[in-house]
C-alpha positions in Angstrom: 23.8 -10.7 17.7 22.3 -8.8 20.6 18.6 -9.3 21.6 17.5 -5.9 20.1 19.0 -6.6 16.8 17.7 -10.2 16.8 14.2 -9.0 17.5 14.3 -6.3 14.9 15.7 -8.6 12.3 13.0 -11.2 13.0 10.2 -8.6 13.0 11.5 -7.2 9.7 11.7 -10.7 8.2 8.1 -11.4 9.1 7.0 -8.0 7.8 8.7 -8.7 4.5 6.5 -11.8 4.1 3.4 -9.8 4.9 4.3 -7.1 2.3 4.9 -9.8 -0.3 1.6 -11.4 0.5 -0.2 -8.0 0.3 1.5 -7.3 -3.0 -0.3 -10.4 -4.5 -3.8 -9.0 -3.7 -5.5 -8.0 -7.0 -6.8 -4.4 -6.9 -10.2 -5.5 -8.0 -10.6 -7.6 -4.8 -9.5 -4.9 -2.4 -12.9 -4.9 -0.6 -13.4 -8.7 -0.8 -14.8 -10.2 2.5 -15.4 -13.8 3.3 -18.6 -12.6 5.0 -20.1 -9.3 6.2 -18.5 -9.7 9.6 -14.9 -10.1 8.4 -12.3 -7.6 7.2 -11.6 -6.8 3.6 -8.1 -7.2 2.2 -7.6 -3.4 2.5 -8.9 -3.4 6.1 -6.5 -6.2 7.1 -3.6 -4.0 6.0 -4.8 -0.9 7.9 -5.7 -3.0 11.0 -2.2 -4.4 11.1 -0.7 -0.9 11.0 -3.1 0.4 13.6 -2.6 -2.3 16.2 1.1 -2.3 15.6 1.4 1.4 16.2 -0.6 1.2 19.5 1.4 -1.9 20.5 4.8 -0.1 19.9 3.5 2.9 21.9 2.8 0.5 24.8 6.3 -1.0 24.6 7.7 2.6 24.7 5.8 3.3 27.9 3.2 5.6 26.3 0.2 3.4 27.3 -1.7 0.6 25.7 -4.5 2.5 24.0 -6.4 0.1 21.7 -9.7 1.8 22.4 -8.8 4.8 20.2 -9.4 2.6 17.2 -12.8 3.1 15.6 -15.2 0.3 14.6 -15.0 -3.4 15.2 -11.8 -3.8 13.2 -9.8 -1.5 15.4 -8.5 0.7 12.6 -6.9 3.8 13.9 -8.7 7.0 12.9 -5.9 8.4 10.7 -6.1 5.3 8.5 -9.9 5.7 8.1 -9.5 8.9 6.1 -10.0 9.3 2.4 -6.3 9.0 2.1 -6.5 5.2 2.5 -9.6 4.2 0.4 -7.8 2.1 -2.2 -5.7 -1.0 -1.8 -2.7 0.8 -3.3 -3.0 3.5 -0.6 -3.1 0.8 2.0 0.0 -0.9 0.5 1.8 2.5 0.5 0.8 3.0 4.1 2.2 -0.5 5.0 5.6 0.4 3.4 5.7 3.8 5.1 4.4 2.4 8.4 7.1 -0.3 8.4 9.8 2.3 8.2 8.2 4.4 10.9 7.6 1.5 13.2 11.1 0.2 12.8 12.4 3.6 13.9 10.2 3.5 16.9 11.3 0.0 17.8 14.9 1.0 17.4 14.3 3.8 20.0 13.3 1.2 22.6 16.3 0.9 24.9 15.5 -1.9 27.3 14.4 -5.2 25.7 14.7 -7.4 28.9 12.9 -5.5 31.7 9.4 -6.7 32.3 6.7 -4.3 31.0 3.1 -4.1 32.3 0.7 -5.0 29.5 -2.9 -5.9 28.9 -2.1 -9.4 27.4 -0.1 -11.3 30.0 1.8 -10.9 33.2 4.7 -8.4 32.9 7.0 -9.6 30.1 10.1 -8.2 28.5 9.8 -6.3 25.2 11.4 -9.1 23.3 8.6 -11.5 24.4 5.8 -8.9 23.9 7.1 -8.3 20.3 6.4 -12.0 19.6 2.8 -11.4 20.5 2.7 -8.7 17.9 4.4 -10.9 15.3 1.9 -13.7 16.1 -0.9 -11.3 15.5 0.6 -10.4 12.1 1.1 -14.0 11.2 -2.5 -14.8 12.0 -3.7 -12.1 9.6 -1.1 -13.2 7.0 -2.7 -16.7 7.2 -6.1 -15.2 6.6 -4.8 -13.3 3.6 -3.3 -16.6 2.3 -6.7 -18.3 2.4 -8.4 -15.3 0.8 -5.9 -15.2 -2.0 -6.2 -19.0 -2.6 -10.0 -18.5 -2.8 -9.4 -16.1 -5.7 -7.0 -18.5 -7.5 -3.9 -16.5 -6.7 -0.7 -18.5 -6.6 0.9 -17.9 -3.2 4.5 -19.1 -2.5 3.7 -21.3 0.5 7.3 -21.4 1.8 7.1 -17.6 1.9 4.1 -17.6 4.3 6.0 -18.6 7.4 9.6 -19.1 8.5 12.9 -18.1 6.9 13.2 -17.8 3.1 
């Protein structure tokens, strides 16, 4: 397996786990927050998409523009519209965004040349993608705790690692 296919397969595997976790969120708890200064379930989903899109643009050489995200949760402006006010809207956006982001990642040609980035010294795309996956895993862990607080049964082996 070449490095590009390996990276895309791993990213898709981790995204599948996130989608499965998001599918467990009860609609009536879409706006649940642990505290006022934390993201709701719905905002977590939109935040992941927003950061991921900006991150992929950075990998593609279009700049690392995280400042375009409004508010403290860095949710990209298009995801702040009335189109994404419900959890089901956010879930649909996650499904559609996954397809779009996969296509963008597939268009990346060089996975081994170092790329200037705001996170670390220049690193190749395959290593930078791991930073993005780590970010998603962190949020998936937060969703796990939120779900457990609501008594939702979460398949623990499905949170991390291979199925």
